[in-house]
C-alpha positions as CSV (number, residue, x, y, z in Angstrom):
1,M,11.1,-10.7,-6.0
2,E,13.4,-9.3,-8.7
3,V,12.5,-7.6,-12.0
4,R,15.5,-8.1,-14.4
5,D,15.8,-6.1,-17.6
6,V,12.1,-6.3,-18.4
7,A,10.8,-4.7,-21.6
8,F,7.2,-4.7,-22.9
9,A,5.3,-3.1,-25.8
10,Y,1.7,-3.0,-26.8
11,G,2.1,-3.5,-30.6
12,K,4.6,-0.8,-31.7
13,N,4.1,1.2,-28.6
14,R,7.1,0.6,-26.3
15,V,5.9,1.0,-22.6
16,L,8.8,-0.5,-20.6
17,G,12.4,-0.7,-21.7
18,G,14.9,-2.6,-19.6
19,V,13.3,-2.2,-16.1
20,C,15.3,-3.5,-13.2
21,M,13.7,-3.5,-9.7
22,L,14.2,-5.4,-6.5
23,V,11.4,-6.0,-4.0
24,E,12.9,-6.5,-0.5
25,Q,11.4,-9.1,1.8
26,G,9.4,-7.6,4.7
27,K,9.2,-4.1,3.3
28,V,6.5,-1.9,1.8
29,T,7.6,-0.9,-1.8
30,T,5.5,1.7,-3.7
31,V,5.8,2.4,-7.4
32,M,5.0,6.0,-8.3
33,G,5.1,8.2,-11.4
34,P,3.1,10.2,-13.9
35,N,0.2,8.8,-15.9
36,G,1.4,6.7,-18.8
37,C,4.8,5.9,-17.3
38,G,4.2,2.2,-17.2
39,K,3.1,1.6,-13.6
40,S,0.1,-0.6,-14.4
41,T,2.0,-2.5,-17.0
42,L,4.8,-3.2,-14.6
43,F,2.3,-4.3,-12.0
44,A,0.7,-6.7,-14.5
45,L,4.1,-8.2,-15.4
46,M,5.0,-8.7,-11.8
47,T,1.7,-10.4,-11.1
48,K,1.8,-12.8,-14.0
49,N,-1.1,-11.0,-15.9
50,L,1.3,-10.2,-18.8
51,Q,4.5,-11.8,-20.1
52,P,7.5,-9.6,-20.8
53,D,8.9,-9.2,-24.4
54,R,12.3,-9.3,-22.9
55,G,13.7,-10.0,-19.5
56,K,12.4,-12.0,-16.5
57,V,10.6,-11.7,-13.2
58,F,11.9,-13.9,-10.4
59,L,10.2,-15.0,-7.3
60,R,12.6,-16.5,-4.7
61,G,14.9,-17.4,-7.6
62,R,12.2,-18.9,-9.8
63,N,11.1,-17.4,-13.1
64,I,7.4,-16.7,-12.7
65,A,6.8,-17.4,-16.4
66,A,7.5,-21.1,-15.6
67,M,5.2,-21.2,-12.5
68,G,1.7,-22.5,-12.7
69,L,-1.1,-20.1,-11.8
70,K,-2.1,-22.1,-8.7
71,D,1.5,-22.3,-7.5
72,F,1.9,-18.5,-8.0
73,A,-1.4,-17.8,-6.2
74,R,-0.2,-19.7,-3.2
75,Q,2.7,-17.3,-2.9
76,V,1.4,-13.9,-4.2
77,S,-2.0,-12.4,-3.6
78,I,-3.3,-9.4,-5.6
79,V,-5.9,-6.7,-5.1
80,H,-6.6,-5.0,-8.4
81,Q,-7.7,-1.4,-8.9
82,N,-11.1,-2.4,-10.3
83,N,-12.7,-5.5,-8.7
84,T,-16.0,-6.9,-9.6
85,A,-18.3,-9.5,-8.0
86,A,-21.9,-10.4,-8.0
87,D,-24.0,-7.9,-6.1
88,D,-25.8,-10.7,-4.1
89,M,-22.5,-12.3,-3.0
90,T,-21.9,-11.9,0.7
91,V,-18.7,-10.7,2.3
92,E,-17.9,-14.2,3.6
93,Q,-18.5,-15.8,0.3
94,L,-16.1,-13.5,-1.4
95,V,-13.4,-14.0,1.2
96,E,-13.8,-17.8,0.8
97,L,-12.7,-17.4,-2.8
98,G,-9.2,-16.7,-1.5
99,R,-8.9,-20.4,-0.6
100,A,-9.4,-21.4,-4.3
101,P,-5.7,-22.1,-4.9
102,Y,-5.8,-24.8,-2.2
103,R,-9.2,-26.5,-3.0
104,K,-10.4,-28.8,-5.7
105,P,-13.3,-27.4,-7.8
106,M,-16.8,-27.8,-6.4
107,T,-15.6,-28.9,-2.9
108,D,-16.6,-27.5,0.5
109,L,-14.2,-25.6,2.7
110,G,-12.1,-27.7,5.0
111,A,-11.4,-26.8,8.6
112,E,-8.1,-25.0,7.8
113,D,-9.8,-23.1,5.0
114,A,-12.6,-21.9,7.4
115,Q,-10.1,-20.9,10.0
116,L,-8.1,-18.8,7.6
117,V,-11.2,-17.1,6.3
118,D,-12.1,-16.2,9.9
119,W,-8.6,-14.9,10.5
120,A,-8.7,-12.7,7.4
121,L,-12.1,-11.3,8.4
122,Q,-10.9,-10.5,11.9
123,V,-7.6,-8.8,10.8
124,T,-9.4,-6.6,8.3
125,G,-12.2,-5.6,10.7
126,T,-14.8,-7.1,8.3
127,D,-16.1,-9.9,10.6
128,A,-19.0,-7.8,11.9
129,Y,-20.6,-7.7,8.4
130,R,-19.5,-11.1,7.1
131,D,-23.1,-12.0,6.2
132,R,-23.9,-8.7,4.5
133,E,-24.2,-8.5,0.7
134,L,-21.4,-6.6,-1.1
135,V,-23.8,-4.1,-2.7
136,R,-24.7,-2.8,0.8
137,L,-21.1,-1.9,1.7
138,S,-19.4,1.4,1.4
139,G,-16.4,1.8,-0.9
140,G,-13.9,1.6,2.0
141,Q,-15.6,-1.5,3.4
142,R,-15.6,-3.2,0.1
143,Q,-11.8,-2.5,-0.3
144,R,-11.2,-4.1,3.1
145,V,-13.2,-7.2,2.0
146,W,-11.1,-7.5,-1.2
147,I,-7.9,-7.3,1.0
148,A,-9.4,-10.0,3.3
149,M,-9.9,-12.3,0.3
150,A,-6.2,-11.7,-0.6
151,L,-5.2,-12.5,3.0
152,A,-7.2,-15.7,2.9
153,Q,-4.8,-16.9,0.3
154,N,-2.1,-17.2,3.0
155,T,0.7,-15.6,1.0
156,R,3.8,-13.7,2.0
157,I,3.5,-11.1,-0.7
158,L,0.6,-8.8,-1.3
159,F,0.2,-6.6,-4.4
160,L,-2.2,-3.6,-4.4
161,D,-2.9,-1.6,-7.5
162,E,-4.0,2.0,-6.4
163,P,-5.9,0.7,-3.3
164,T,-7.1,4.2,-2.3
165,T,-8.6,5.2,-5.7
166,Y,-12.2,6.4,-5.5
167,L,-12.1,6.6,-1.7
168,D,-12.6,9.7,0.5
169,V,-9.7,10.7,2.7
170,R,-11.0,8.8,5.8
171,Y,-11.1,5.5,4.0
172,Q,-7.8,6.2,2.3
173,I,-6.1,6.5,5.6
174,E,-7.9,3.4,7.0
175,I,-6.8,1.3,4.1
176,L,-3.2,2.4,4.2
177,D,-3.1,2.0,8.0
178,L,-4.3,-1.6,7.5
179,V,-1.6,-2.2,4.8
180,R,1.1,-0.9,7.2
181,R,-0.3,-3.1,10.0
182,L,-0.1,-6.2,7.8
183,N,3.5,-5.4,7.1
184,R,4.6,-4.6,10.7
185,E,2.6,-7.1,12.6
186,F,2.5,-10.0,10.2
187,G,5.7,-9.5,8.2
188,M,4.0,-9.3,4.9
189,T,5.9,-7.9,1.9
190,I,3.8,-5.3,0.3
191,V,4.0,-3.9,-3.3
192,M,1.7,-1.0,-4.1
193,V,1.1,1.4,-7.0
194,L,0.0,4.8,-5.7
195,H,-0.7,8.2,-7.3
196,D,-0.6,10.2,-4.1
197,I,3.0,11.3,-3.5
198,N,2.5,12.0,0.2
199,Q,0.8,8.6,0.8
200,A,3.8,6.9,-0.9
201,I,6.2,8.8,1.4
202,A,4.3,8.2,4.6
203,Y,3.6,4.5,4.2
204,S,6.5,3.1,2.2
205,D,10.0,1.8,3.1
206,V,11.0,2.0,-0.5
207,V,9.7,4.2,-3.4
208,V,10.4,3.5,-7.0
209,G,10.0,6.4,-9.4
210,L,9.0,5.3,-12.9
211,K,9.3,7.6,-15.9
212,D,9.0,6.9,-19.6
213,G,9.1,3.2,-19.0
214,A,12.4,3.2,-16.9
215,V,13.3,3.4,-13.3
216,S,14.2,7.0,-12.3
217,F,15.1,6.3,-8.7
218,A,14.6,3.7,-6.0
219,G,15.2,3.8,-2.3
220,D,14.2,5.5,1.0
221,P,11.5,8.2,0.2
222,N,12.9,10.6,2.8
223,D,16.3,10.5,1.0
224,L,15.0,10.5,-2.6
225,V,12.0,12.8,-2.6
226,T,13.4,16.2,-3.3
227,H,12.3,19.3,-5.3
228,E,14.7,18.2,-8.2
229,S,13.6,14.5,-8.2
230,M,9.9,15.4,-8.2
231,R,10.4,18.0,-11.0
232,D,12.3,15.4,-13.1
233,L,9.7,12.7,-12.4
234,Y,6.5,14.7,-12.9
235,G,7.7,17.7,-15.0
236,V,6.2,20.3,-12.6
237,D,7.6,22.3,-9.7
238,L,6.4,20.9,-6.3
239,E,7.4,22.3,-2.9
240,V,9.1,19.6,-0.8
241,M,8.9,20.2,2.9
242,E,9.7,18.3,6.1
243,T,7.6,18.3,9.2
244,R,8.5,16.4,12.3
245,G,11.0,14.3,10.3
246,V,8.5,13.3,7.5
247,K,8.8,14.6,4.0
248,H,5.7,15.9,2.2
249,V,5.0,17.6,-1.1
250,L,2.8,20.7,-1.7
251,L,1.4,21.7,-5.0
252,Q,2.4,25.3,-5.9
253,G,-0.5,27.4,-7.1
254,P,-0.2,29.7,-10.2
255,D,0.7,32.7,-8.1
256,A,3.6,30.9,-6.4
257,R,4.8,29.5,-9.7
258,N,4.6,32.9,-11.4
259,A,6.5,34.5,-8.6
260,A,9.2,31.9,-8.8
261,L,9.5,32.4,-12.6
262,A,9.8,36.2,-12.1
263,G,12.5,35.8,-9.5
264,A,10.5,37.4,-6.7
265,P,11.9,36.8,-3.2
266,Q,10.3,33.9,-1.4
267,G,11.7,34.4,2.1
268,P,9.7,33.9,5.3
269,A,7.0,36.3,6.3
270,P,7.1,38.0,9.7
271,G,5.5,36.0,12.5
272,H,5.8,32.6,10.9
273,D,8.9,31.3,12.7
274,G,11.1,31.1,9.6
275,Q,8.4,29.5,7.5
276,T,7.3,30.8,4.1
277,P,3.6,31.8,3.9
278,L,2.9,28.5,2.1
279,Q,4.6,26.5,4.8
280,A,2.8,28.3,7.6
281,A,-0.5,27.8,5.9
282,F,-0.1,24.0,5.5
283,A,2.2,22.9,8.3
284,P,-0.4,22.8,11.1
285,S,-2.7,20.6,9.1
286,I,-0.2,17.9,8.1
287,S,-1.7,14.6,9.1
288,N,0.3,12.0,7.1
289,A,2.9,11.3,9.7
290,P,3.4,7.5,10.2
291,A,1.5,5.9,13.0
292,D,4.7,5.5,15.1
293,A,5.3,9.2,15.0
294,L,1.8,9.9,16.2
295,A,2.2,7.3,19.0
296,E,5.1,9.3,20.4
297,G,2.7,12.2,21.2
298,N,4.2,14.7,18.9
299,P,3.0,18.3,19.6
300,G,0.9,19.9,17.0
301,V,-0.6,16.7,15.5
302,A,-4.3,16.5,16.0
303,G,-5.2,13.6,18.3
304,A,-1.6,12.8,19.0
305,G,-0.9,10.5,21.9
306,A,-0.2,6.9,22.9
307,L,-2.0,4.4,20.7
308,P,-3.5,1.3,22.3
309,E,-1.3,-1.7,22.1
310,T,-2.3,-5.3,21.2
311,A,-2.1,-7.9,23.9
312,T,-0.2,-10.2,21.5
313,T,2.4,-8.0,19.8
314,G,2.5,-4.7,21.8
315,K,2.0,-2.8,18.6
316,P,-0.6,-0.2,17.8
317,A,-4.1,-1.6,17.4
318,D,-6.0,-0.9,14.2
319,S,-8.5,1.9,14.2
320,A,-12.1,1.0,14.0
321,G,-14.1,1.6,10.8
322,P,-17.8,2.4,10.6
323,G,-19.8,-0.1,12.6
324,E,-16.6,-1.8,13.9
325,A,-15.7,-2.0,17.6
326,A,-12.2,-0.6,18.5
327,G,-9.9,-2.9,20.5
328,P,-6.8,-4.9,20.4
329,L,-6.1,-7.5,17.8
330,R,-7.0,-11.0,19.0
331,P,-4.1,-13.3,19.8
332,V,-2.6,-15.0,16.8
333,P,-4.2,-18.5,16.7
334,A,-2.3,-21.7,16.1
335,W,-3.9,-22.0,12.6
336,A,-2.8,-18.5,11.5
337,P,-0.2,-18.3,8.7
338,D,3.3,-19.4,9.6
339,Y,4.8,-15.9,9.2
340,A,2.1,-14.3,11.4
341,R,2.6,-16.8,14.2
342,A,6.4,-16.5,13.9
343,E,6.2,-12.7,14.0
344,A,4.0,-12.7,17.2
345,Q,6.3,-15.3,18.9
346,R,9.4,-13.2,18.0
347,D,7.9,-10.0,19.4
348,A,6.6,-11.8,22.6
349,G,10.1,-13.2,23.1
C-alpha cells in the first residue's frame, strides 16, 4: 500500500498535509506520534473511512477511492479502537460477520465460510469460548475475538487502531504477541497505530513518526529511535537506552530533568557497571524484548528459555490466555488462506 501526497482537513482545520508513506508487504508497520498529530485521520484515510482532499492511497497499484467496499474488504481487514456489538451476540456469531464480504445478504454460511471461521477462532485462541456471549468476556478476550473476525475475512493486510488501549499489561503483551505471530507465521502485512513507544519498537519492522500532519521519519525503529528524534517528535526529553540489542525509552522524572537543565553531572554511580542510576533501576525489569530474543535464553530476562515450537512451522507457539490450553498451533489445513498455506509449505521445505 502507498500513501501518496495525501492532505486532509476538517473544515478549515488542516490535519494532514502532503503525507507520503509506503507499507511494505510482509512487514509490521506502526504509526506513532503525539496526540493530535493526525494518526487516526491517516488510519481512516488508509482504510477507506475518509476520502483525501488531495492525493491518493494505492493498494497494489489501484486507487482505493475507485474500489467498491466489498472489493476492499476482501483485501484489507480492520480492527478499530472502539468496537461495538450486541451484548447477547456470541463469539462465533461475531466472527462469522467476517465472511460478510463473500456472502449474499440473509444467506447461511457455506462450507468454506465455516472452515475459515474455525481457523480464525483456533489461531486467536478463542475457540474454547466460541459459544460464550461477548458481554461475559474480559477486555483482552474481546480484543482477540475482534481480531478473529478480521482474520475470517481472509485478507493479506490487517489494520489495527491502538489495539492495546484500555488493556492491562498482560493482555497488551498477549495481543501484540498474537499480532507478531500472524505476521511471522502467516505472512500477514500489519499496520498499527500505537501510543506506547516501547511497544512500537519491540513489535515493529518499520515505525513512522507523524508530527503536525507530516511524516517526521520512517524506517527501522532501532535506527531511528534516538534521544533527538523522540524530543523532536514529542517535544519532551526521553532517555533512550539499549538492552540486549533492543532500544527502549524511559520517561525522565522531574528530578532528572531539572538536573539536566542545571548541568549536573549524570555519570554512572559506583557499583552499577557503568550504568546511570536510572539505567540500573530499570534495566533488570525490561521485558519488551522480541520473542525471538527471549527464545535464545538471554540471561537476565525473567522466564527466558527456549519457546515451544509448532509442529507445522517450527516457530514459537502462542502463549495461552485465561482458560486456554497451551500447545502448538494446529497444522495449517487445506482450506486455510492461500498465504497461510504457502508460508507453512515454504517453512517445511
